C-alpha positions in Angstrom: -45.4 -43.7 57.1 -44.6 -47.3 56.4 -41.1 -46.8 57.6 -42.4 -45.1 60.7 -44.6 -48.0 61.5 -41.8 -50.5 61.0 -39.5 -48.4 63.3 -42.2 -48.3 66.1 -43.4 -51.9 65.6 -41.7 -53.3 68.7 -43.3 -50.5 70.9 -46.9 -51.4 69.8 -49.2 -53.7 71.8 -50.0 -57.1 70.4 -53.4 -56.0 69.1 -51.8 -52.9 67.5 -49.2 -55.1 65.8 -52.0 -57.0 64.1 -53.2 -53.7 62.6 -49.6 -52.9 61.6 -49.2 -56.2 59.9 -52.4 -55.6 57.9 -51.2 -52.2 57.0 -47.8 -53.3 55.9 -49.2 -56.1 53.8 -51.9 -54.0 52.1 -51.0 -50.3 52.4 -53.1 -49.0 49.4 -56.2 -50.9 50.6 -55.7 -49.5 54.1 -56.0 -45.9 52.7 -59.4 -46.7 51.1 -60.9 -49.0 53.9 -63.4 -48.0 56.5 -62.4 -48.4 60.2 -64.8 -51.4 60.5 -63.2 -53.1 57.5 -59.6 -52.5 58.9 -60.7 -53.9 62.3 -62.2 -57.0 60.7 -59.2 -57.7 58.5 -56.9 -57.2 61.5 -59.0 -59.2 63.9 -59.2 -56.4 66.4 -61.8 -53.9 67.7 -62.4 -50.6 66.1 -61.0 -48.7 69.1 -57.8 -50.7 68.7 -57.4 -49.3 65.2 -57.7 -45.8 66.5 -55.2 -46.4 69.3 -52.8 -47.8 66.7 -52.9 -44.5 64.7 -52.3 -42.5 67.9 -49.4 -44.7 68.8 -47.8 -43.8 65.5 -48.2 -40.1 66.3 -51.4 -39.1 64.6 -54.6 -37.7 66.1 -56.8 -40.4 64.5 -57.5 -42.6 61.6 -58.2 -39.7 59.2 -55.0 -38.0 59.7 -53.1 -41.3 59.5 -54.7 -42.0 56.1 -53.9 -38.6 54.8 -50.2 -39.0 55.7 -50.1 -42.6 54.5 -51.6 -41.6 51.1 -49.1 -38.8 50.8 -46.2 -41.2 51.5 -47.4 -43.7 49.0 -47.1 -41.2 46.1 -44.1 -42.3 44.2 -41.2 -40.0 43.3 -37.7 -40.6 42.1 -36.0 -42.9 44.6 -33.1 -41.4 46.5 -33.7 -38.0 44.9 -37.1 -36.5 45.8 -40.6 -37.8 46.6 -42.4 -35.0 44.7 -40.8 -35.1 41.3 -41.1 -37.4 38.3 -38.3 -38.5 35.9 -39.8 -36.5 33.0 -40.2 -33.2 34.9 -38.6 -30.1 33.4 -36.7 -27.5 35.5 -39.8 -25.3 35.9 -41.8 -28.2 37.2 -39.0 -29.3 39.6 -38.6 -25.8 40.9 -42.4 -25.4 41.5 -42.8 -28.8 43.2 -39.8 -28.4 45.5 -40.9 -24.8 46.5 -44.5 -25.9 47.0 -43.5 -28.9 49.1 -41.3 -26.8 51.4 -43.9 -24.0 51.7 -46.6 -26.5 52.6 -44.4 -28.3 55.1 -43.5 -25.0 56.8 -47.1 -23.9 57.1 -48.1 -27.4 58.4 -45.3 -27.2 61.0 -46.2 -23.6 62.0 -49.8 -24.7 62.6 -48.9 -27.9 64.5 -45.9 -26.9 66.7 -46.7 -26.4 70.4 -46.2 -22.9 71.6 -46.0 -24.1 75.3 -43.2 -26.5 74.3 -41.4 -23.7 72.5 -41.7 -21.5 75.6 -40.3 -24.2 77.9 -37.4 -24.8 75.5 -36.6 -21.1 75.2 -36.6 -20.7 79.1 -34.4 -23.8 79.5 -31.8 -22.6 76.9 -31.8 -19.0 78.2 -31.2 -20.1 81.8 -28.7 -23.0 81.1 -25.1 -23.1 82.3 -24.2 -24.9 79.0 -26.0 -25.8 75.9 -24.9 -28.6 73.6 -26.3 -29.6 70.2 -26.0 -33.2 68.9 -26.9 -34.5 65.5 -25.5 -37.1 63.2 -25.1 -37.0 59.4 -27.5 -34.3 57.9 -28.6 -33.4 61.4 -25.0 -32.8 62.5 -25.0 -29.8 60.0 -28.1 -28.4 61.6 -26.5 -28.8 65.1 -23.5 -26.8 63.8 -25.9 -24.1 62.5 -27.5 -24.0 65.9 -24.2 -23.6 67.7 -23.3 -20.7 65.3 -26.5 -18.9 66.3 -26.4 -19.4 70.0 -22.7 -18.8 70.8 -23.2 -15.1 69.7 -25.5 -14.6 72.8 -22.5 -15.3 75.0 -24.0 -18.6 75.9 -21.5 -21.5 76.6 -22.4 -23.8 73.7 -20.9 -26.4 71.3 -22.1 -28.8 68.6 -20.9 -32.4 68.3 -21.5 -34.6 65.2 -19.2 -37.5 66.3 -21.0 -40.3 68.3 -18.0 -41.1 70.4 -17.5 -37.4 71.4 -21.2 -37.1 72.0 -21.2 -39.9 74.5 -18.1 -38.5 76.3 -19.5 -35.0 76.4 -23.0 -36.2 77.6 -21.3 -37.8 80.6 -20.1 -34.3 81.7 -23.6 -32.7 81.5 -25.7 -32.1 84.6 -28.9 -30.5 85.9 -27.9 -27.0 84.9 -27.2 -27.9 81.3 -29.4 -28.5 78.3 -28.8 -30.9 75.4 -30.7 -30.3 72.2 -30.8 -33.6 70.2 -31.7 -33.3 66.5 -32.9 -36.3 64.4 -35.7 -36.5 61.9 -36.1 -40.3 62.3 -35.4 -40.1 66.0 -34.1 -43.7 66.1 -30.3 -43.4 65.5 -28.8 -45.7 68.1 -25.7 -43.6 68.9 -27.7 -40.4 69.4 -30.2 -42.2 71.7 -27.3 -43.6 73.7 -25.8 -40.2 74.2 -29.2 -38.8 75.2 -29.6 -41.6 77.7 -26.3 -40.8 79.3 -27.3 -37.1 79.6 -30.7 -37.9 81.1 -29.1 -40.2 83.7 -27.0 -37.2 84.8 -30.0 -35.0 85.3 -29.5 -33.0 82.1 -32.6 -31.7 80.4 -32.9 -32.9 76.8 -34.9 -31.0 74.1 -35.5 -33.2 71.0 -36.2 -31.8 67.5 -37.7 -34.9 65.9 -40.8 -36.5 64.4 -43.9 -37.4 66.3 -43.9 -40.9 68.0 -40.2 -41.4 67.5 -38.1 -43.1 70.2 -36.3 -39.8 70.7 -39.5 -37.9 71.2 -40.6 -40.4 73.8 -37.2 -40.4 75.5 -36.5 -36.6 75.7 -37.5 -34.3 78.6 -39.2 -32.1 76.0 -40.0 -32.8 72.3 -40.5 -30.1 69.6 -42.1 -32.0 66.7 -41.7 -31.5 63.0 -43.7 -33.9 60.9 -42.0 -33.8 57.5 -43.8 -36.8 56.0 -40.4 -37.6 54.5 -39.2 -41.2 54.1 -35.5 -40.8 54.8 -34.9 -44.4 54.0 -35.8 -43.8 50.3 -35.3 -40.1 49.7 -32.6 -37.5 50.5 -33.8 -35.5 53.6 -34.7 -32.0 52.4 -37.9 -30.8 54.0 -37.0 -32.1 57.5 -33.7 -30.2 57.3 -35.5 -26.9 56.5 -38.1 -27.4 59.3 -35.4 -28.0 61.9 -33.4 -25.0 60.8 -36.5 -22.9 61.1 -37.3 -24.2 64.5 -33.7 -23.4 65.6 -34.3 -19.9 64.3 -37.5 -19.6 66.4 -35.6 -20.8 69.6 -32.8 -18.4 68.8 -35.0 -15.4 68.5 -37.0 -16.4 71.5 -33.8 -16.7 73.6 -32.6 -13.4 72.4 -35.8 -11.7 73.4 -35.9 -13.5 76.8 -32.3 -12.5 77.7 -33.2 -8.9 76.7 -30.5 -6.2 76.6 -27.8 -8.6 77.8 -27.5 -10.0 74.3 -27.1 -6.7 72.5 -23.5 -6.1 73.6 -22.3 -9.6 72.5 -24.1 -9.4 69.2 -22.7 -5.9 68.5 -19.2 -7.1 69.2 -19.5 -10.1 67.0 -20.8 -7.9 64.2 -18.1 -5.3 64.6 -15.4 -8.1 64.5 -16.4 -8.9 60.9 -16.6 -5.4 59.5 -12.9 -5.3 58.3 -13.2 -8.7 56.7 -15.7 -7.5 53.9 -14.9 -5.6 50.8 -16.4 -2.2 50.6 -18.9 -1.7 47.8 -17.6 1.0 45.5 -20.1 3.5 44.2 -20.4 3.6 40.4 -18.5 6.3 38.7 -20.4 9.6 38.1 -20.5 9.1 34.3 -22.1 5.6 34.7 -25.6 7.2 35.1 -25.1 9.0 31.8 -24.3 5.8 29.8 -27.3 5.0 27.5 
């Protein structure tokens, strides 16, 4: 959460920046303080404190405090936020699984069905669909392209910023760009998105609440992973974005109806000769004690 506040600092009003300054200087005290105390220490009104939390992408002070408290819990830097150096394998496994399951449930409860409906409709009716991501998100973009091309949709994934900018210049009103970024503030990706938008292309963002990408896109599908990508390897955000891609893919398949069955059948049939056949066990195997 502290990293999110720093990233969005320039977009805040002058009064909201005073709240941000107090938070960044005293994050642990901020979690425990009442709204009146935060307002007094920041020299702002109580409504300004609430507006600040909403500008950061939360519904109010209570939600902001919960997310802030979770982000302040120390883990192993650059490894994982939930584990401790002395954890055994069983503890590591349980913590990572629990983290992912909790994040998936949270995302399921918070994702906007109307936003998913619009994204599915746009993709299903598009002349061309392109997926952009950099680094870790580039892998998710490639996974998305692998799912959607089988529906006989003209689609491609780009993970190179130069290629993204050139390709975005060729997109138009009949096309859809899906931009994937957990932080939502990678300069090169935002530049490519800006080019596509100026050409009239509709942009769907898979990103975190309140990010520059979320504000810039035609439509944002939000996944709040509560993951500080500056300090830890992105894990949960990757799984949330892959799951949202699956939701969009299934939705598009259902919307396009019987027209996707033929292409899907042909792609499956093309792979049958590439897999080894499973040999049944010999008859006497069942008699072996």
